[in-house]
TORDO-802367 format. One record per atom (N, C-alpha, C): residue in three letters; x, y, z. Coordinates in steps of 0.2 Angstrom, whole numbers, padded with zeros to 4 digits, always signed. Each point is the difference from the previous one (the first is absolute). Example, Ala and Ser with C-alpha at 12.3 -4.5 7.8 and 13.67 -1.06 7.14 Angstrom:
2
ALA+0066-0028+0039
ALA-0004+0006+0000
ALA+0004+0006+0000
SER-0002+0005-0004
SER+0004+0006+0001
SER-0004+0005+0003
//
This chain:
200
MET+0074+0160-0086
MET-0005-0005+0003
MET+0003-0007-0001
ILE+0000-0004+0006
ILE+0002-0007-0001
ILE-0006-0004-0001
SER+0000-0004-0006
SER-0006-0004-0002
SER+0001-0007+0000
ARG+0006-0003+0000
ARG+0002-0007+0000
ARG+0007-0001+0003
LEU+0001-0005+0003
LEU+0007-0002+0003
LEU+0001-0008-0002
ARG+0006-0001-0003
ARG+0002-0007-0001
ARG+0006-0001+0003
GLY+0000-0005+0004
GLY+0006-0002+0004
GLY-0001-0006+0004
THR+0004-0001+0006
THR+0000-0006+0004
THR-0003+0001+0006
ILE-0005-0004+0002
ILE-0003+0001+0007
ILE+0005-0002+0005
VAL+0001+0005+0005
VAL+0005-0001+0005
VAL-0004-0003+0006
SER-0005+0003+0002
SER-0004-0002+0006
SER-0008+0001-0002
LYS-0004-0003+0004
LYS-0007+0000-0001
LYS-0004-0001+0006
THR-0005+0003+0002
THR-0005-0001+0005
THR-0007+0001-0004
PRO-0005-0002+0004
PRO-0007+0001-0003
PRO-0001+0007-0003
SER+0003+0005+0003
SER-0002+0007-0001
SER+0006+0004-0003
GLU+0006-0003+0000
GLU+0006+0004-0003
GLU+0004-0005-0004
VAL+0003+0003-0005
VAL+0005-0003-0004
VAL+0006+0004-0002
THR+0006-0002+0001
THR+0006+0003-0002
THR+0003-0003-0006
ILE+0001+0004-0005
ILE+0003-0002-0007
ILE+0006+0003-0002
ASP+0005-0003-0001
ASP+0007+0002-0002
ASP+0000+0001-0007
VAL+0001+0007-0002
VAL+0000+0002-0007
VAL+0007+0003-0002
ASN+0005-0004-0003
ASN+0006+0002-0001
ASN+0004+0003+0006
GLY-0001-0004+0006
GLY+0004+0002+0006
GLY-0004+0005+0004
VAL-0006+0003-0002
VAL-0004+0004+0004
VAL-0006-0004+0002
GLY-0001+0001+0007
GLY-0006-0004+0003
GLY-0006+0005+0001
TYR-0005-0002-0003
TYR-0007+0003+0000
TYR-0004-0003+0005
GLN-0003+0003+0005
GLN-0005-0003+0004
GLN-0007+0002-0002
LEU-0004-0005-0001
LEU-0007+0002-0003
LEU-0005-0003+0005
SER-0005+0004+0001
SER-0006-0003+0004
SER-0004-0004-0006
VAL-0003-0006+0002
VAL-0004-0004-0005
VAL-0006-0003+0003
PRO-0005-0001-0004
PRO-0006-0004+0003
PRO+0002-0007+0001
HIS-0004-0004+0004
HIS+0002-0007+0001
HIS+0000-0004-0006
SER-0004+0002-0005
SER+0000-0004-0006
SER+0006+0000-0004
THR+0003+0006+0000
THR+0007+0001-0003
THR+0005-0004+0003
SER+0000+0000+0007
SER+0005-0003+0004
SER-0001-0008-0002
GLU-0006-0002+0000
GLU-0001-0007-0001
GLU+0002-0002-0007
ALA-0001+0004-0005
ALA+0002-0001-0007
ALA+0008-0001-0001
LEU+0004+0003+0005
LEU+0007+0000+0000
LEU+0003-0006+0004
THR-0005-0004+0003
THR+0002-0006+0004
THR+0004-0005-0005
GLY+0006-0001+0002
GLY+0004-0005-0004
GLY+0003+0003-0006
VAL+0000+0006-0001
VAL+0003+0004-0005
VAL+0008+0000+0001
ARG+0003-0003-0005
ARG+0008+0000+0001
ARG+0003+0004-0006
GLY+0005+0004+0001
GLY+0003+0004-0005
GLY-0004+0006-0002
GLU-0001+0002-0006
GLU-0003+0007-0002
GLU-0007+0000+0001
ALA-0003+0006+0002
ALA-0007+0001+0001
ALA-0002+0007-0002
VAL-0006+0001-0002
VAL-0002+0006-0003
VAL-0006+0002+0004
LEU+0000+0006+0003
LEU-0005+0003+0004
LEU-0003+0007-0003
LEU-0006+0001-0001
LEU-0003+0006-0003
LEU+0000+0004+0007
THR+0001+0007-0001
THR+0000+0004+0006
THR-0004+0006-0001
TYR-0001+0003+0006
TYR-0004+0006+0001
TYR+0004+0004+0005
LEU+0002+0006-0002
LEU+0004+0005+0005
LEU-0005+0005+0003
HIS-0001-0001+0007
HIS-0005+0005+0003
HIS+0005+0006+0003
VAL-0002+0006-0001
VAL+0004+0005+0002
VAL-0003+0004+0005
ARG+0003+0001+0006
ARG-0003+0004+0005
ARG+0006+0006+0002
GLU-0002+0005+0004
GLU+0004+0005+0001
GLU+0006-0003+0004
ASP-0001-0005+0004
ASP+0005-0002+0005
ASP+0003-0007-0002
ALA-0002-0003-0006
ALA+0002-0007-0001
ALA-0002-0002-0008
LEU+0004-0004-0002
LEU-0001-0004-0007
LEU-0001-0007+0002
GLN-0006-0003-0002
GLN-0002-0007+0001
GLN-0001-0003-0006
LEU+0004-0006-0001
LEU-0001-0004-0006
LEU-0004-0006+0001
TYR-0005-0001-0004
TYR-0005-0006+0001
TYR+0001-0005-0006
GLY+0000-0006+0001
GLY+0002-0005-0006
GLY-0006-0005-0001
PHE-0001-0002-0006
PHE-0006-0004-0002
PHE+0003-0005-0005
ALA-0003-0006+0000
ALA+0002-0006-0004
ALA-0004+0001-0007
THR-0006+0004+0000
THR-0004+0000-0006
THR-0002+0007-0001
GLU-0001+0002-0007
GLU-0003+0006-0002
GLU-0007+0001+0004
ALA-0004-0005+0000
ALA-0006+0001+0003
ALA+0000+0002+0007
GLU+0005-0003+0004
GLU+0001+0002+0007
GLU+0002+0008+0000
ARG+0004+0002-0004
ARG+0002+0007+0000
ARG-0005+0005-0002
ASP-0004-0002-0005
ASP-0005+0004-0002
ASP-0006+0001+0005
THR-0001-0006+0004
THR-0005+0000+0005
THR+0002+0004+0006
PHE+0007+0000+0001
PHE+0003+0004+0006
PHE-0001+0007-0002
ARG+0001+0002-0006
ARG-0001+0007-0002
ARG-0007+0002+0000
LEU-0005-0004-0002
LEU-0007+0001+0001
LEU-0002+0002+0007
LEU+0002-0005+0005
LEU-0001+0001+0007
LEU+0002+0007+0002
LEU+0006+0002-0002
LEU+0003+0006+0003
LEU-0004+0006-0003
SER-0004-0001-0005
SER-0004+0006-0003
SER-0006+0001+0005
VAL-0002-0005+0004
VAL-0006+0001+0005
VAL+0002+0004+0005
ASN-0005+0005+0002
ASN+0001+0005+0005
ASN+0001-0004+0007
GLY+0006+0002+0003
GLY+0001-0003+0007
GLY+0004-0007+0000
VAL+0002-0002-0006
VAL+0003-0007-0001
VAL+0008+0002-0001
GLY+0004-0002+0004
GLY+0007+0001-0001
GLY+0004-0006-0002
PRO+0006+0000-0001
PRO+0004-0006-0002
PRO+0000-0006+0005
LYS+0000+0002+0006
LYS+0000-0006+0005
LYS-0007-0003+0000
LEU-0006+0003-0001
LEU-0006-0003+0000
LEU-0001-0004-0007
ALA+0002+0004-0005
ALA+0000-0003-0007
ALA+0004-0007+0000
LEU+0006+0000+0003
LEU+0004-0006+0000
LEU-0004-0006+0004
GLY-0003+0003+0006
GLY-0004-0005+0004
GLY-0006-0003-0004
VAL-0003+0004-0004
VAL-0006-0003-0004
VAL+0003-0005-0004
LEU+0005+0001-0004
LEU+0003-0005-0005
LEU+0003-0006+0004
SER+0002+0001+0006
SER+0002-0006+0004
SER-0006-0004+0003
GLY-0006+0003+0000
GLY-0006-0003+0003
GLY-0004-0004-0005
ILE+0001+0002-0006
ILE-0005-0003-0005
ILE+0004+0000-0007
ARG-0002-0005-0004
ARG+0003+0000-0007
ARG-0003+0005-0004
VAL+0004+0003-0005
VAL-0002+0005-0005
VAL-0007-0001-0003
PRO+0000-0006-0003
PRO-0007-0002-0004
PRO-0006+0001+0005
GLU+0001-0003+0006
GLU-0005+0000+0005
GLU-0002+0007+0002
LEU+0005+0004+0001
LEU+0000+0007+0002
LEU-0004+0004-0005
ARG+0002-0001-0006
ARG-0004+0004-0006
ARG-0007-0003+0000
SER-0001-0006+0000
SER-0007-0003+0000
SER-0004+0002+0006
ALA+0003+0001+0006
ALA-0004+0002+0005
ALA-0002+0008-0001
ILE+0004+0004-0002
ILE-0001+0007-0002
ILE-0005+0000-0005
ALA+0000-0004-0006
ALA-0004+0001-0005
ALA-0007-0003+0002
GLY+0000-0005+0005
GLY-0007-0002+0002
GLY-0003+0004+0006
GLY+0004+0005+0002
GLY-0002+0004+0006
GLY-0001-0004+0006
SER+0005-0005+0001
SER+0000-0004+0006
SER+0004+0003+0006
ALA-0004+0005+0004
ALA+0004+0003+0006
ALA+0001-0005+0005
ALA-0004-0005+0001
ALA+0002-0005+0005
ALA+0006-0004-0001
ILE+0002-0002-0007
ILE+0006-0003-0001
ILE+0006+0005+0001
LEU-0001+0006-0003
LEU+0006+0005+0001
LEU+0001+0001+0008
SER-0005+0001+0004
SER+0001+0001+0007
SER+0003-0005+0004
SER+0000-0006-0004
SER+0003-0006+0004
SER+0007+0000-0001
ILE+0003+0004-0004
ILE+0007+0001-0001
ILE+0003+0003+0006
PRO+0005-0002+0004
PRO+0003+0003+0005
PRO+0002+0007-0001
GLY-0002+0005+0004
GLY+0001+0007+0000
GLY-0005+0004-0004
VAL-0005-0004-0003
VAL-0005+0004-0004
VAL-0007+0000+0003
GLY-0002+0006+0003
GLY-0006+0000+0003
GLY-0006+0001-0005
LYS-0006+0000+0003
LYS-0006+0001-0004
LYS+0000+0006-0005
LYS+0002+0006+0003
LYS+0000+0006-0003
LYS+0005+0000-0006
THR+0006-0003+0001
THR+0005+0000-0005
THR-0002-0005-0005
ALA-0003-0005+0001
ALA-0002-0005-0005
ALA-0005+0003-0004
GLU-0005+0004+0003
GLU-0005+0004-0004
GLU+0003+0005-0005
ARG+0006+0003+0003
ARG+0003+0005-0004
ARG+0004-0003-0006
LEU+0003-0006+0001
LEU+0003-0003-0005
LEU-0005-0002-0006
ILE-0006-0002+0002
ILE-0005-0001-0005
ILE-0002+0006-0004
VAL-0002+0005+0004
VAL-0002+0006-0003
VAL+0005+0003-0005
GLU+0006+0000+0002
GLU+0005+0004-0004
GLU+0004-0005-0005
LEU-0001-0006+0001
LEU+0004-0004-0005
LEU-0005-0005-0004
ARG-0006+0000+0001
ARG-0004-0005-0004
ARG+0000+0002-0007
GLY+0001+0006-0002
GLY+0000+0001-0007
GLY+0007+0000-0003
LYS+0005-0002+0004
LYS+0007+0000-0003
LYS+0003-0007+0000
VAL-0004-0005+0002
VAL+0003-0007+0000
VAL-0002-0004-0006
GLY-0002+0004-0005
GLY-0001-0004-0006
GLY-0007-0003+0000
ASP+0000-0005-0004
ASP-0007-0004+0000
ASP+0000-0006+0004
ALA+0004+0000+0005
ALA+0001-0006+0005
ALA-0007-0002+0002
GLU-0002-0006-0001
GLU-0006-0003+0003
GLU+0001-0003+0007
PRO-0005+0001+0004
PRO+0000-0003+0007
PRO+0002-0008-0001
SER+0005-0002+0003
SER+0002-0007+0000
SER-0005-0005+0003
ALA+0000-0006-0003
ALA-0005-0005+0003
ALA+0003-0002+0007
ASN+0007+0001+0001
ASN+0003-0002+0006
ASN-0002+0004+0006
LEU-0002+0006-0002
LEU-0002+0005+0005
LEU-0007-0001+0003
ILE-0001-0005+0003
ILE-0007-0002+0002
ILE-0002+0004+0006
PRO-0006+0003+0000
PRO-0003+0004+0005
PRO+0000-0004+0007
ALA+0002+0004+0005
ALA+0001-0003+0006
ALA-0001+0005+0006
SER-0002-0002+0005
SER+0000+0005+0006
SER+0007+0002+0002
SER+0000+0006+0004
SER+0006+0002+0002
SER+0004-0005+0004
GLY-0004-0004+0004
GLY+0003-0005+0004
GLY+0003-0005-0004
GLN-0003-0002-0005
GLN+0003-0005-0005
GLN+0006+0002-0003
LEU+0000+0007-0002
LEU+0006+0003-0003
LEU+0006-0001+0005
LYS-0002+0002+0006
LYS+0006+0000+0005
LYS+0002-0007+0001
ILE-0004-0005+0000
ILE+0002-0007+0000
ILE+0004-0002-0006
ARG-0002+0002-0006
ARG+0004-0002-0006
ARG+0007+0003+0001
SER+0001+0006+0002
SER+0006+0003+0001
SER+0004-0004+0005
GLU-0003-0002+0006
GLU+0004-0004+0005
GLU+0002-0007-0003
ALA-0005-0002-0004
ALA+0002-0007-0003
ALA+0006+0001-0005
ILE+0001+0005-0003
ILE+0005+0001-0005
ILE+0007+0001+0005
VAL-0001+0003+0005
VAL+0006+0001+0004
VAL+0002-0007+0003
ALA-0005-0004+0002
ALA+0001-0006+0003
ALA+0004-0005-0005
LEU-0002+0000-0006
LEU+0003-0004-0005
LEU+0007+0002-0001
MET+0001+0007+0000
MET+0007+0003-0001
MET+0004-0003+0006
SER-0002+0000+0006
SER+0004-0002+0005
SER+0002-0007+0000
LEU-0004-0004-0004
LEU+0001-0007-0001
LEU+0005-0001-0006
GLY+0003+0005-0003
GLY+0005+0000-0005
GLY-0003+0001-0007
HIS-0006+0002-0001
HIS-0002+0001-0007
HIS+0001+0008-0002
ASN+0001+0001-0006
ASN+0001+0007-0001
ASN-0007+0004-0001
ARG+0000+0006+0000
ARG-0006+0004+0000
ARG-0005-0002-0006
ALA+0003-0001-0006
ALA-0004-0001-0006
ALA-0003-0007+0000
SER+0003-0005+0003
SER-0003-0007+0000
SER-0005+0000+0006
ALA+0002+0004+0005
ALA-0005+0000+0006
ALA-0007+0004-0002
GLU+0001+0005-0004
GLU-0006+0004-0002
GLU-0004-0004-0005
LYS+0003-0004-0004
LYS-0003-0004-0005
LYS-0004-0006+0003
ALA+0003-0003+0005
ALA-0003-0005+0004
ALA-0006+0002+0004
VAL+0001+0006+0003
VAL-0006+0003+0004
VAL-0006+0001-0005
ARG+0002+0003-0005
ARG-0005+0002-0005
ARG-0004-0006-0002
SER+0004-0005-0002
SER-0003-0007-0002
SER-0005-0003+0005
ALA+0003+0001+0006
ALA-0004-0003+0006
ALA-0007+0004+0000
ALA+0001+0006+0000
ALA-0006+0005+0000
ALA-0005-0002-0005
VAL+0002-0001-0007
VAL-0004-0001-0005
VAL-0004-0007+0001
GLU+0003-0005+0003
GLU-0003-0006+0002
GLU-0006+0001+0004
SER+0000+0005+0004
SER-0005+0001+0006
SER-0004+0007-0001
PRO-0003+0002-0006
PRO-0003+0006+0000
PRO-0005+0002+0005
GLY+0000+0005+0003
GLY-0005+0002+0005
GLY+0001-0003+0006
THR+0005-0004+0001
THR+0001-0004+0007
THR+0004+0004+0004
GLU-0002+0001+0006
GLU+0004+0003+0005
GLU+0005-0005+0003
LEU+0006-0001-0003
LEU+0005-0004+0003
LEU+0004+0002+0006
SER+0002-0004+0004
SER+0004+0002+0006
SER+0007+0000-0003
LEU+0005+0003+0004
LEU+0007+0001-0003
LEU+0003-0007+0000
GLU-0002-0005+0004
GLU+0003-0007+0000
GLU-0003-0003-0006
GLU-0006+0000-0002
GLU-0003-0003-0006
GLU+0003+0003-0006
LEU+0001+0006+0000
LEU+0002+0003-0006
LEU+0008-0002-0002
VAL+0004+0000+0006
VAL+0007-0002-0001
VAL+0000-0007-0002
ARG-0004-0004+0003
ARG+0000-0008-0002
ARG-0002-0001-0007
LYS-0005+0004-0003
LYS-0002-0001-0007
LYS+0005+0003-0004
ALA+0003+0006+0002
ALA+0006+0003-0004
ALA+0006-0005-0001
LEU+0002-0003+0006
LEU+0005-0004+0000
LEU-0001-0006-0005
ALA-0006-0002-0001
ALA-0001-0006-0005
ALA+0001+0003-0007
HIS-0001+0006-0001
HIS+0001+0003-0007
HIS+0008+0001-0001
THR+0004+0001+0005
THR+0007+0001-0001
THR+0003-0007-0001
SER-0003-0005+0001
SER+0003-0007-0001
SER-0002-0002-0007
LYS-0004+0003-0004
LYS-0002-0002-0006
LYS+0005+0002-0005
//
């Protein structure tokens, strides 16, 4: 079992990384958070890995942190969740927020993640609620309508298109939402408020 790789990053996209280890290139599928963590990395890098074995293929997945890899494994334990969906979940929400949403039973937040429907969100809560430790629902996970959740996701994408990385875009949108609890903001209003936070 390959559990860790140390080498030089040869190429990187938001979803894949190739790392050269003593002349051997390993291609790994990664969540966006891991890809972002490697931005600007020069020289040697370390990636934690998970090897998924199928009858027709061996697929290697890479993670910047132990928390990401542990959560990936947890997601794979859920009935009907495969590596592709698990990776998509990690790319759509940060690990602390994912665990908080599961612990808090927030199906609305989980189903706002691209690729996760209502039934899958409910299944994640039912099967993982007792496995995510003592995570408390985060204060940043403000209750919102499904429409507002969609607008928040679109606002994050809008900020990323303006050059902000996902982490800073998510933080800015959360901060803007905290300022207006219970308010139904339009996409334009939310983006404007979030941009004000990115300049702080």
